[in-house]
N, C-alpha and C positions, 0 to 999 in steps of 0.2 A: 461376766465378771463385773463387779461394781466399779464405778469410776475411781473410788478411793483405794483400789488395790495397789499394793506396792509391786513394782516390777524389778526383778532381779535376774541378772544373767546367770545361766548355767552353761559352763564351758564343757561341751560334749559334742561329738559328731553322731551320737546315738539318739535318734528321735524317740525311741521307746523310753529312754530314761527321762526325757523332757516331758513326755505325755504322762508318765507315771508320777513325776514330781508335781505337775500341775493338778492332777487329780487329788493327790495327798494334801497339797497346800491350799486348795480352794477354800476350805473352812477358815483358814487363817488370813484370807484376803491377800494372798501373795500370788502374783502371776509370774511364772518362769518364762524367760525368753531364752531360747536356745542360741548359743553362739559357738560356731565351730572355730576353734583356734588351734592351729598347729603349733606346737611348741615342743621343746625338748623336755621330755619327762625324765626326772631324775631316776637314777638306779638306787633302789633301797630295798631292804627286806621288810620295810614297814609301810603299809598302805597309808597310815596316818601321816607319816613324813612325806610321802609322795603327794598326798592331797594338800597338806599344809604348804609345802614349798611351791607347788604349782599355783595355788591360790594367791600366795604372796607375790609371785612373779607376774601373774596375770593382772593383779590389781595395780601393780606398778606400771603396767602397759596401758590398761583401759581406764583406770581411775574412776570406776563405778562399782557399787556393791555387786559382788558376784560369788558364785558357788563353784567349787570343783569337787567332784565325787570320784572316789576310787574304791573299788570293791574287789574282794577276792573270795574264792572258794577254797577252803582249807580242809583237805581230806585226811583224816587221822591215819588210815592205813598207808598213806603215801607220804607220811611225815610232814603234812601241811601243804603238800603240792596240790594244785598249781599255785595257790597262795597269791602273792603279789603279781605273779605272771599269768593270772587267769585269763585275761583278755588275749594275750599273745598266744597262749596255749590253745584257747578255744578257736582262734583263727587258723591254727595249724592242724589240730586233730579233732576239734569239736567234741561233742558229748561222747561220740563213739570211742575216741581215744581214751577218755577217762574210764569208760566201761571196760575197755580192753585191759587197762592197767589194773583194774580191780577184779578181773575175771576169776582169779584163783584165791581171792581174799574173802574171808568170812566177815571181817570187821569192816563195816561200811559207814561208820559215823563220820559226820562232816559238819562244818559250819560255814555260813556265809558271813562275811564282815564287810561293813560299809564305813568308810571314813568320808564325811562330808565337811569340807572346809569352807567357811564363810569369811570372805575378806571385805573389809571396808576401811574407812579412814582411821578407825580405831585399832586395826590390826587384823589378826586371823583367829577365828574361833572354830574349834573342831567339835563335831557331833558324830557319835559312833553308834552304829546299830549292828546287832548280832542276832542271828537266828541259827539254832542248832537243828540237826536233822540227820538223815541218812541218804546215801546214794542208791537210787533204784537199780534193779538188775537189768532193766531195759529202758529204752527211750519211749516216753509217752508223748503222743502228739497233743496239740491243743494250743492255747494262747501262751504269751510270754516270749522270752528271748534268752539267749545265752544258755546257761546251764539249767534253766527252769524245767526242761523236760526230764531231768534226772535227779533233781534235788527234792526230797520229801521232807517237809518241815515236821519237827517233833509234834506228836499228837495227831498226825494225819496219816492216811494210807495212800494218798495220791501226791504227785509232785506239784510244784507251783504251776506248771503249764496246764494242769487240770483244775486249778483253783483260782481262776481270774478274779472272782468277786471278793475273795478274802486275801489275796496275795499282798495287796498294798498295806493291809494292817498287820500282816505276819512277817513280811520280808525285812531283811537287814536294811535295805534302802528305805523302805517305808518307815521303819523305826527311826532312822537317822533324820529323815525329813520331818517327821512329827516332832522330834526333839528340837529341830531348827524352828519349826512353826511356833512351838510354845515359847521358845526364846524370843522370837520376834514379837509375839503378842505381849510379853512382859517388858520388852525393851523397844517401845514404839519408835524411838528416835534412831534406832540402829540402821 
């Protein structure tokens, strides 16, 4: 990374997210520094609100430019479940649990949504990434984390876990981080 890279905190305990963010933001000369911060996550039906409030609260505490990311898998046949509760549901039942819920369902469309909140002295700005796709009928091994082994992005026949070279450019998180990178390039003083 060149010496002129901007360093920005990413509040997450997930090192996979940090590595993915660094890979995506490298062309924008942004270096992400992982910061594990245990805080009280608000309860909301909106991942955007969760990310925005958490970023605002974290900035009040750390007083440095930072990012908070919240994502959700929204499965149409399950009326948007697990949605904002994706992380908690994954920890409880994993990909297997989602596949069990869909076992008798023909409709398998879903979307991943990422809300990336950037907080600095000017306030909080939100970047949103969405990717549409379907839920696989079985778990596919490979790279990735979370629901990657069962989410097949639109236009592909394999899930994210089998697409490590293109995942960053296709994924909800990848899109949100690219929007953030572009914003930072246009607003060099941010």
